[in-house]
C-alpha positions in Angstrom: -71.2 -8.1 -55.5 -68.3 -8.6 -52.6 -66.9 -12.4 -52.0 -68.0 -12.8 -49.1 -71.9 -12.0 -49.6 -71.6 -13.9 -53.0 -71.6 -16.9 -51.0 -74.5 -16.0 -48.7 -77.9 -17.4 -50.3 -79.8 -18.1 -47.1 -79.2 -17.6 -42.9 -78.1 -21.1 -42.8 -74.4 -20.1 -45.1 -73.8 -17.5 -42.1 -73.5 -20.4 -39.3 -70.3 -22.2 -40.9 -68.4 -18.6 -40.9 -65.5 -17.8 -38.7 -65.6 -14.7 -36.0 -63.5 -12.8 -38.3 -65.2 -13.8 -41.5 -68.1 -12.3 -40.0 -66.4 -9.4 -39.3 -65.5 -9.0 -42.7 -68.9 -10.0 -44.7 -70.3 -6.8 -42.0 -68.1 -4.6 -43.8 -69.0 -5.9 -46.7 -72.9 -5.9 -45.6 -72.1 -2.0 -44.8 -70.5 -0.7 -48.1 -73.6 -2.9 -50.2 -75.7 -0.7 -48.2 -74.2 2.5 -48.7 -74.0 2.4 -52.3 -77.4 1.1 -53.1 -79.0 3.8 -51.0 -76.8 6.5 -52.4 -78.8 5.3 -55.5 -82.1 4.5 -54.2 -82.8 6.5 -51.9 -83.9 4.7 -48.2 -82.9 4.7 -44.9 -79.2 4.8 -44.1 -78.1 5.2 -40.2 -80.7 2.8 -39.0 -79.4 0.3 -41.3 -75.7 0.3 -40.5 -76.6 0.5 -37.2 -78.1 -3.3 -37.0 -75.4 -4.8 -39.0 -73.9 -7.0 -36.5 -77.1 -7.7 -34.5 -78.7 -9.1 -37.5 -75.7 -11.1 -38.2 -76.2 -12.4 -34.7 -79.9 -12.8 -34.7 -79.3 -14.8 -38.1 -76.8 -16.9 -36.6 -78.6 -18.1 -33.5 -82.1 -18.5 -34.7 -83.2 -20.6 -37.7 -85.4 -18.3 -39.6 -88.0 -18.8 -41.3 -88.7 -21.5 -38.3 -88.0 -19.0 -35.5 -89.9 -15.9 -35.9 -87.4 -12.8 -36.6 -90.2 -9.5 -36.7 -88.2 -5.9 -37.0 -90.3 -2.6 -35.5 -91.0 -0.7 -38.5 -89.1 -2.6 -40.9 -87.0 0.4 -42.4 -83.8 -1.4 -40.6 -84.4 -4.6 -42.3 -82.0 -4.0 -45.2 -79.1 -6.7 -43.7 -81.7 -9.1 -43.0 -82.9 -8.7 -46.8 -79.5 -9.0 -48.3 -78.7 -12.3 -45.9 -82.1 -13.9 -46.9 -81.8 -14.4 -50.6 -82.8 -10.9 -51.9 -79.3 -10.0 -52.5 -79.8 -9.8 -56.4 -82.5 -7.7 -56.3 -81.3 -5.1 -53.3 -80.2 -2.9 -56.4 -84.2 -2.5 -57.1 -84.7 -1.1 -52.9 -87.8 1.0 -53.0 -88.2 1.2 -57.4 -91.1 0.5 -58.8 -91.7 -3.4 -59.5 -88.5 -3.9 -57.2 -88.2 -4.7 -53.2 -90.1 -3.0 -50.8 -87.7 -0.9 -47.9 -89.8 -2.1 -45.1 -90.6 -6.0 -44.4 -93.3 -7.5 -46.4 -94.8 -11.4 -46.2 -95.2 -11.2 -49.8 -91.8 -10.7 -50.4 -90.2 -13.4 -48.3 -91.5 -15.8 -46.1 -88.1 -14.7 -44.0 -90.6 -11.5 -43.4 -93.3 -13.2 -41.0 -94.6 -9.9 -40.3 -94.8 -6.5 -42.5 -94.4 -3.0 -40.9 -93.8 0.6 -41.7 -95.5 1.8 -39.1 -93.7 1.6 -35.4 -94.7 -0.4 -32.4 -96.2 -3.3 -33.6 -93.8 -5.8 -33.2 -94.2 -7.0 -29.8 -98.1 -7.4 -30.3 -97.6 -9.4 -33.5 -94.9 -11.1 -31.6 -97.4 -12.0 -29.2 -100.1 -13.5 -31.4 -97.1 -15.6 -33.1 -96.6 -17.0 -29.5 -99.9 -17.6 -28.3 -100.4 -19.3 -31.7 -97.1 -21.2 -31.2 -98.5 -22.3 -27.6 -102.1 -23.4 -28.8 -100.9 -25.6 -31.4 -98.2 -27.4 -29.6 -95.4 -26.2 -31.8 -91.8 -25.6 -30.9 -90.1 -22.3 -32.1 -88.9 -18.9 -31.2 -90.0 -15.7 -31.7 -88.1 -12.6 -31.5 -89.1 -9.1 -31.6 -86.5 -6.6 -32.2 -87.9 -3.0 -31.1 -86.2 0.6 -31.2 -86.0 2.5 -27.9 -87.7 4.8 -30.0 -90.7 2.5 -30.6 -90.7 0.7 -27.6 -91.9 4.4 -25.8 -95.4 4.2 -27.5 -98.2 3.0 -25.8 -99.3 -0.1 -28.1 -95.7 -1.3 -26.9 -96.4 -1.2 -22.9 -100.1 -3.1 -24.3 -98.2 -6.2 -25.5 -95.5 -5.9 -23.0 -98.0 -6.0 -20.2 -99.7 -9.0 -22.1 -96.6 -10.6 -22.3 -95.9 -10.7 -18.8 -99.5 -11.6 -17.9 -99.1 -14.6 -19.8 -95.2 -15.7 -19.0 -94.7 -17.0 -22.0 -91.6 -17.6 -23.9 -91.1 -14.9 -25.9 -87.4 -12.8 -26.7 -88.0 -8.7 -27.0 -84.7 -7.5 -28.2 -84.4 -4.2 -27.3 -82.2 -2.0 -30.0 -81.4 1.1 -27.7 -79.5 4.0 -30.2 -81.1 7.0 -28.7 -83.0 7.7 -31.8 -86.1 7.1 -33.4 -85.8 9.7 -36.2 -84.7 12.2 -33.8 -83.4 11.7 -30.5 -86.1 9.6 -28.7 -87.7 11.8 -26.0 -89.5 11.1 -22.6 -88.6 9.8 -19.1 -88.0 6.1 -20.5 -85.7 7.4 -22.8 -83.7 9.1 -19.7 -83.5 6.2 -18.1 -82.3 3.8 -20.8 -79.5 7.0 -21.6 -78.2 6.5 -17.9 -77.1 2.7 -19.1 -76.1 3.4 -22.7 -73.5 6.4 -21.5 -71.9 3.9 -19.0 -69.6 2.1 -20.8 -67.0 2.3 -18.4 -68.9 -0.3 -16.4 -69.6 -2.6 -18.9 -66.2 -2.9 -20.3 -65.0 -3.3 -16.2 -67.9 -5.9 -15.6 -66.4 -7.9 -18.8 -62.8 -7.6 -17.8 -63.5 -9.0 -14.1 -64.9 -11.9 -15.5 -62.5 -12.6 -17.8 -59.7 -12.4 -14.7 -61.7 -14.0 -12.0 -62.1 -17.0 -14.2 -58.4 -18.2 -13.9 -58.4 -17.9 -10.2 -58.7 -20.0 -7.5 -62.3 -19.4 -6.1 -62.8 -17.1 -9.3 -66.3 -18.3 -10.4 -67.2 -18.2 -6.7 -65.8 -15.0 -6.3 -67.2 -13.5 -9.5 -71.1 -14.7 -8.8 -70.7 -13.0 -5.4 -69.3 -9.7 -7.3 -72.6 -9.7 -9.6 -75.1 -10.7 -7.2 -73.8 -7.3 -5.3 -73.4 -5.7 -8.4 -77.1 -6.5 -9.3 -78.5 -5.1 -6.3 -77.2 -1.7 -6.5 -77.7 -1.9 -10.4 -81.3 -0.9 -10.3 -80.4 2.5 -9.0 -79.5 3.4 -12.4 -80.5 0.6 -14.6 -84.0 -0.3 -16.0 -84.2 -3.6 -14.7 -86.7 -3.3 -12.0 -89.0 -1.9 -14.6 -88.6 -4.4 -16.7 -88.9 -7.2 -14.2 -91.9 -5.5 -12.7 -93.7 -6.4 -16.2 -92.7 -9.9 -15.8 -89.4 -10.2 -18.0 -86.2 -11.1 -17.1 -83.9 -8.2 -17.9 -80.3 -9.1 -19.9 -77.7 -6.5 -20.5 -76.4 -4.2 -21.8 -74.9 -5.9 -24.8 -72.2 -4.3 -27.2 -74.7 -4.4 -30.3 -71.3 -4.2 -32.7 -69.5 -7.5 -31.1 -71.1 -10.1 -33.0 -69.2 -12.3 -30.0 -71.0 -10.7 -27.1 -74.3 -10.9 -29.0 -73.9 -14.6 -29.9 -73.2 -15.4 -26.3 -75.8 -13.5 -24.7 -78.7 -14.6 -27.9 -77.8 -18.1 -27.3 -77.7 -18.2 -23.8 -81.6 -16.9 -24.2 -82.6 -19.5 -26.7 -81.2 -22.1 -24.8 -82.5 -21.6 -21.3 -84.8 -18.9 -21.9 -89.1 -20.4 -20.4 -90.4 -16.7 -19.9 -90.5 -13.3 -21.2 -87.0 -12.2 -21.7 -86.0 -8.5 -22.9 -82.3 -8.3 -24.1 -80.9 -4.8 -24.0 -78.4 -4.1 -26.8 -76.8 -0.9 -27.2 -76.0 0.1 -30.9 -74.5 3.6 -32.4 -77.2 4.6 -35.1 -75.0 5.1 -38.7 -72.5 2.8 -37.2 -69.4 2.4 -40.2 -70.2 5.8 -41.6 -68.9 8.7 -40.1 -71.3 11.3 -41.6 -74.2 9.1 -40.5 -72.7 8.7 -37.0 -72.2 12.1 -36.4 -75.5 13.2 -38.0 -77.9 10.7 -37.9 -81.1 12.9 -38.3 -79.9 13.7 -41.5 -78.9 10.4 -42.6 -81.8 8.6 -41.4 -83.5 8.6 -44.8 -81.3 9.6 -47.8 -82.9 10.4 -51.2 -82.6 9.1 -54.1 -80.2 10.6 -56.9 -82.5 11.6 -59.8 -80.1 14.0 -61.1 -82.7 17.2 -60.4 -82.5 19.2 -57.5 -85.3 21.9 -56.6 -84.2 25.1 -54.8 -88.2 25.8 -54.4 -89.1 25.3 -50.4 -90.8 22.4 -49.9 -95.1 22.2 -48.8 -93.1 21.2 -45.3 -90.9 24.2 -45.3 -93.8 26.9 -46.0 -95.8 25.0 -43.1 -92.7 25.5 -40.7 -92.1 29.1 -41.7 -96.0 29.7 -41.7 -96.5 28.3 -38.2 -93.3 30.2 -37.3 -95.0 33.6 -38.2 -98.5 32.1 -36.4 -96.6 31.6 -33.2 -95.0 35.1 -33.2 -98.7 36.9 -33.7 -100.5 34.3 -31.5 -99.1 33.8 -27.9 -101.6 30.9 -27.5 -100.4 28.8 -30.4 -98.6 25.3 -29.3 -97.5 22.8 -32.0 -97.6 19.0 -31.3 -95.4 16.5 -33.3 -95.3 13.1 -32.5 -91.3 12.1 -33.0 -91.3 13.9 -36.3 -90.1 17.3 -35.5 -87.4 17.4 -38.6 -89.8 15.6 -41.1 -92.0 18.6 -40.2 -89.2 21.0 -40.8 -90.4 22.4 -37.0 -86.4 23.1 -35.7 -87.1 26.3 -37.1 -90.1 26.7 -34.3 -88.1 25.0 -31.8 -85.6 27.5 -32.2 -87.8 30.4 -31.5 -90.1 29.1 -29.2 -88.9 26.1 -27.5 -91.5 25.9 -25.0 -94.3 25.9 -27.8 -93.0 23.2 -29.3 -94.0 19.5 -28.2 -92.6 16.3 -29.6 -94.3 13.6 -27.3 -92.6 10.6 -29.3 -94.1 7.6 -31.4 -97.6 8.5 -29.8 -100.1 9.5 -32.5 -103.1 8.9 -30.2 -101.8 10.8 -26.9 -100.2 13.4 -29.2 -104.0 14.2 -30.2 -105.9 13.9 -26.9 -102.9 16.0 -25.7 -103.9 18.9 -28.1 -107.7 18.4 -27.1 -107.2 19.2 -23.5 -104.7 22.3 -24.5 -107.5 23.4 -26.7 -110.2 23.4 -23.7 -107.8 25.5 -21.7 -107.8 27.9 -24.6 -105.0 27.3 -26.6 -105.0 26.7 -30.3 -103.2 23.3 -30.7 -101.6 22.7 -34.2 -100.8 18.9 -34.5 -98.1 18.3 -37.1 -98.5 14.8 -38.7 -97.9 13.0 -41.4 -101.3 11.4 -43.3 -100.4 7.8 -42.9 -99.7 8.6 -38.8 -102.7 10.4 -38.0 -105.0 7.1 -39.1 -103.5 6.0 -36.0 -105.1 8.6 -34.0 -108.5 7.5 -35.8 -110.5 7.6 -32.5 -108.7 10.2 -31.1 -110.2 12.8 -33.7 -113.6 11.5 -33.4 -114.0 11.3 -29.7 -111.5 13.8 -28.3 -111.5 16.2 -31.0 -114.8 16.5 -32.9 -117.3 15.2 -30.5 -116.1 17.8 -28.2 -116.0 20.4 -31.0 -112.4 21.6 -30.0 -110.0 23.7 -32.3 -107.7 21.7 -32.8 -105.5 22.4 -36.5 -104.0 19.2 -37.9 -101.3 19.7 -40.3 -101.3 16.8 -42.7 -97.6 16.3 -44.4 -97.6 13.8 -47.0 -101.1 14.0 -48.2 -101.7 11.8 -51.6 -98.9 9.5 -53.4 -95.6 9.8 -51.2 -93.7 7.7 -53.4 -91.0 5.3 -52.5 -91.6 4.3 -48.9 -94.5 2.3 -50.9 -97.9 1.2 -48.8 -97.3 1.5 -45.4 -96.6 5.3 -46.2 -99.3 6.4 -48.5 -101.2 9.0 -47.8 -104.5 8.0 -49.4 -106.8 7.6 -47.2 -107.4 10.7 -44.8 -110.1 12.6 -47.2 -112.1 9.6 -46.5 -111.6 8.6 -43.0 -111.7 12.6 -41.7 -114.8 13.6 -44.3 -117.2 11.2 -42.5 -116.8 12.8 -39.2 -119.0 15.6 -38.3 -117.8 19.2 -37.2 -114.4 19.0 -38.8 -113.1 21.0 -42.0 -110.9 19.4 -44.5 -109.1 21.2 -47.1 -106.3 21.0 -49.4 -104.4 23.8 -51.4 -103.8 24.1 -54.8 -99.9 26.0 -54.4 -98.1 26.9 -51.3 -99.2 30.2 -50.9 -102.6 28.9 -50.4 -101.1 26.5 -47.9 -100.5 29.7 -45.5 -103.8 31.2 -45.8 -105.4 27.8 -44.9 -103.1 27.2 -42.2 -104.0 30.9 -41.2 -107.9 30.3 -41.6 -107.6 27.0 -39.9 -106.1 28.6 -36.8 -108.8 31.7 -36.8 -111.3 29.2 -37.1 -112.4 28.3 -33.7 -113.1 24.6 -34.9 -111.4 21.2 -35.8 -109.7 21.6 -38.9 -107.4 19.9 -41.5 -105.0 20.9 -43.9 -103.3 18.2 -46.3 -100.6 18.9 -48.1 -98.2 16.8 -50.3 -94.6 15.6 -50.1 -92.9 17.9 -52.4 -91.6 21.0 -53.2 -94.0 23.8 -53.8 -94.8 25.1 -57.2 -92.3 28.0 -56.9 -95.7 30.7 -56.5 -95.0 34.1 -54.6 -95.8 33.8 -51.5 -98.0 36.8 -49.9 -96.7 38.9 -47.2 -99.7 39.1 -45.2 -101.9 36.3 -44.2 -105.6 36.4 -45.4 -108.8 34.3 -44.3 -110.4 32.0 -47.3 -114.0 31.6 -46.9 -114.7 27.8 -45.1 -116.0 25.6 -48.2 -115.5 27.6 -50.7 -113.5 27.1 -53.7 -112.6 28.9 -56.8 -113.0 28.7 -61.0 -109.5 29.1 -62.3 -110.8 28.2 -65.9 -114.2 28.6 -67.7 -115.3 25.8 -70.4 -118.5 24.5 -71.6 -117.7 21.1 -72.6 -116.7 19.6 -69.7 -115.8 20.9 -65.8 -112.9 19.3 -63.8 -113.0 19.7 -59.9 -110.0 19.3 -58.9 -108.7 18.8 -55.3 -104.9 19.8 -53.8 -102.2 18.5 -55.5 -104.4 17.6 -58.5 -105.5 21.2 -59.4 -102.2 22.1 -61.2 -102.5 18.4 -63.4 -105.9 19.6 -63.9 -105.4 22.6 -65.4 -102.3 21.4 -68.0 -104.9 18.8 -69.1 -107.1 21.7 -70.0 -104.6 23.0 -71.7 -104.2 19.9 -73.8 -107.8 19.4 -74.0 -108.0 23.0 -75.7 -105.8 22.0 -78.1 -108.0 19.0 -79.4 -110.9 21.7 -79.5 -112.6 20.6 -76.2 -113.4 23.4 -73.6 -112.7 22.6 -69.7 -113.6 24.2 -66.6 -111.1 23.9 -64.2 -112.2 24.6 -60.4 -109.6 24.1 -57.6 -112.3 22.8 -54.9 -109.6 23.7 -52.0 -112.1 22.1 -49.5 -113.3 18.3 -49.5 -115.4 19.2 -46.3 -117.6 21.2 -46.5 -118.5 21.4 -50.6 -119.3 24.5 -52.0 -122.3 23.3 -53.0 -123.2 26.9 -54.4 -120.3 26.9 -56.8 -121.0 23.0 -57.9 -124.6 23.4 -58.4 -124.4 26.5 -60.8 -121.3 24.7 -62.6 -123.7 21.9 -63.4 -126.6 23.9 -64.1 -124.5 24.7 -67.6 -122.0 21.8 -67.6 -123.3 18.3 -67.8 -120.3 16.5 -68.1 -118.2 16.3 -64.7 -114.8 15.4 -63.3 -113.6 15.1 -60.2 -109.4 14.3 -59.5 -107.9 13.8 -56.1 -105.2 12.0 -54.6 -107.1 9.9 -52.0 -109.2 6.7 -52.7 -112.7 7.0 -54.6 -114.3 4.9 -52.0 -115.5 7.8 -49.5 -113.4 10.6 -51.0 -114.1 13.6 -52.6 -115.5 12.7 -55.8 -117.9 10.3 -53.5 -119.0 13.5 -51.8 -120.0 15.4 -55.0 -122.1 12.0 -56.3 -123.5 12.4 -53.0 -124.7 16.0 -53.4 -125.9 15.4 -56.8 -128.0 12.2 -55.7 -129.2 14.4 -52.7 -130.1 17.0 -55.2 -131.6 14.4 -57.8 -129.6 15.5 -60.5 -129.8 12.2 -63.3 -129.1 14.6 -66.2 -124.8 14.6 -65.3 -122.5 12.9 -66.5 -119.9 12.2 -63.6 -116.3 10.9 -63.6 -114.1 10.3 -60.6 -110.8 10.1 -60.9 -108.5 8.8 -57.8 -107.1 6.2 -56.2 -109.1 2.4 -56.7 -109.6 0.2 -54.0 -106.1 -1.2 -53.9 -102.8 -0.3 -51.8 -100.5 1.6 -53.7 -97.0 0.1 -53.6 -93.8 2.0 -53.9 -92.8 3.9 -56.7 -91.7 7.3 -57.7 -94.7 9.8 -57.7 -94.3 10.0 -61.5 -94.8 6.6 -62.1 -97.4 6.3 -59.6 -99.4 9.5 -60.8 -99.0 8.2 -64.2 -100.4 4.4 -63.6 -103.5 6.0 -61.8 -104.3 8.6 -64.1 -103.6 11.5 -61.9 -100.9 13.1 -64.4 -101.8 15.5 -66.8 -101.8 12.9 -69.6 -104.2 10.9 -67.4 -106.7 13.1 -66.6 -106.5 14.6 -70.4 -106.9 10.4 -71.6 -110.1 10.0 -69.3 -111.6 12.7 -70.0 -111.7 12.5 -73.7 -112.9 8.7 -73.3 -115.8 10.2 -71.3 -116.6 12.8 -74.0 -116.4 10.1 -76.8 -118.5 7.7 -74.6 -115.4 4.9 -74.3 -114.9 3.4 -70.8 -111.3 3.5 -69.2 -110.0 0.4 -68.3 -107.6 1.3 -65.9 -106.4 -2.0 -64.9 -105.5 -3.0 -68.4 -103.8 0.4 -68.5 -101.9 -0.8 -65.6 -101.1 -4.3 -66.8 -100.0 -2.7 -70.2 -97.7 -0.3 -68.2 -96.0 -3.0 -65.8 -95.1 -5.3 -69.0 -93.2 -2.1 -70.2 -91.8 -1.3 -66.6 
């Protein structure tokens, strides 16, 4: 462990260090992050960009009394290292280790947990009002990026903050990026400031020169008054002032001295909402990350293996590109995730038909609905965890009006190392309860392309969810074909038990059937394909001769695919069938590899085999006990 960082057990230890020592510490912190993320995976570029800012915040403010809220929380690695978690930092994003995001259960220095963007100012306002109502005296600081501040939720919070006028500090970390380069009118406005470095340097130099001249202070103040009047022509000052904020900046986000100076000034003098505009470089200190901040935003863990098989995301993008060539009315919408959804290949050929709307999931869905009213076929490419944020828009703006919007849901099911804020374990449940929507999940990448084609041709709301992983390596058909809506397929016959699996659970179910066959148990396996509508004909035919049914899904059991099968049996008055549902219990899934988590919840082949044999033998699976046993041996 580096020498200086060894001495830092809490933020209070920073306050005795000299500026030179702080700069040395910044270099050490960067190296620790680079070395650790190379092994564990994680968010690299975003954390390298906030090293000096994090040091300055913890020097000026007194955490945990003062509340420092990191928007999204993926850039909190430096914060974790400085707040007593350095000895566990090598467990970052590992099963049983520390989270890759802020987490209230992990440290009292994390006043608010977050893995989704644009929540910090709203949470900060809650703490500000709580402080004022309680008569307490502490500062509340929300650190938000220029990508996250473009979201509607951020402006809702800014609006209330300006209305109430209470003391709040918002630090705008402006690096021109979210995961991808920030888009939108506000981004263009901020870029005028970010790119005008000569002006900022000239202002600092003039202050130093005039300070030693007679009447220098008066001359500087006069010049500053005139400059401030002109600043509004190219800086966003009037915007923040109109919202009721005092604007300070732009400040060099890699100068600890400048950051401390202005943050101390705000802490000591501010009585109203203040926005501190800090300009940083994403990936600072790592040349490759600086040059390609998109690629180094998230770095995969070293696991000793690699795959040449295309990911489901890549197959999705390749399919959409082919569909776009055939269908001129097809457009693609993504909320700040073009690279994650591999849409760069579609955008390269059809730049006017791919829309990155920024971190604005609600707008993305209703924007798609508006396009659909005019005869276009919008494909909303979005991660499962982020689609949750547009639930009302799916109901009110799409399904209620029966508009043909296609939802391509990436990262469905267990995501892995990003943890409980990113697991896609709810989409089957929250989508299946909505009338007039079709919900499907492919067993492999070839079926994915056919389901996407089916969705585009369906003329109705349809969601296709697929996992975060490479495909299975199956050949891709040259021609697309439509799959009848609500029709599953029997992959294997068996008289002892029937396993009805959905999506990524189909292949483990087939493997389990092979293992069961070695025990003399013949298991039928069904690829359900559709969570909604169910293939009632297939299921009813199955239960007419197989009286033991197991459903498998990477989704919460409550309201999921298995629940729908149970409801079908109840509606048909079928009481002589033994049914077991395998899925995620009523809990949030923590971080860990997909393999570890699937084993934990009995979603791998071994887990399915175990639960089927226990059901057939009349024994009850105690998943809770097995989880505790595995936790002890992990």
